[in-house]
C-alpha angles and dihedrals in degrees: 000000000000121000095256090054090048092055092044091053090053091049092051089050092053089053093045093051096052097042088049090044096237096147096167089064093039096059092056093066094064132074117240088245098048119146129203122192113205121228111294089025088257097126133037128202113201128198135027098267097052090044093052091043089059091055091045091050089054093046093049093051097044146050113225113208100175136006120178131177119217138195101350119203117195127184118186120194112176108302095346126084130185115206126189128170141156121245141193120208129188109192142152129223129180085268096055149287120305138188116195140171124212145146128245127205120198132180115208128193122197112222128169088354095307131107109225124181111245103172138018141178137168116231 
């Protein structure tokens, strides 16, 4: 498996873990010092636990009917990889049902043979 395919497999595992609410597995994909910038770059979540808690909070208050990744682009430079992809999500909250399209951007760092997510934002 080439490096880009390795990273994409980890990315898909992250998405599968949160959409299936498997948060024990989910947390293992992130570095302790991971950072997430919220849309518009107005808010920053620092650290693996707060980042994972934000996913958990969304998952607990929603029902996800469909989540599809589209058009991934992966660039690997040494032990760093940048992943961007489009997504479509169909989900329901107490306030109603929604279908949205967006784009995610992740930075991965390979340490001790494992790709771990270090940074994320939604574009």
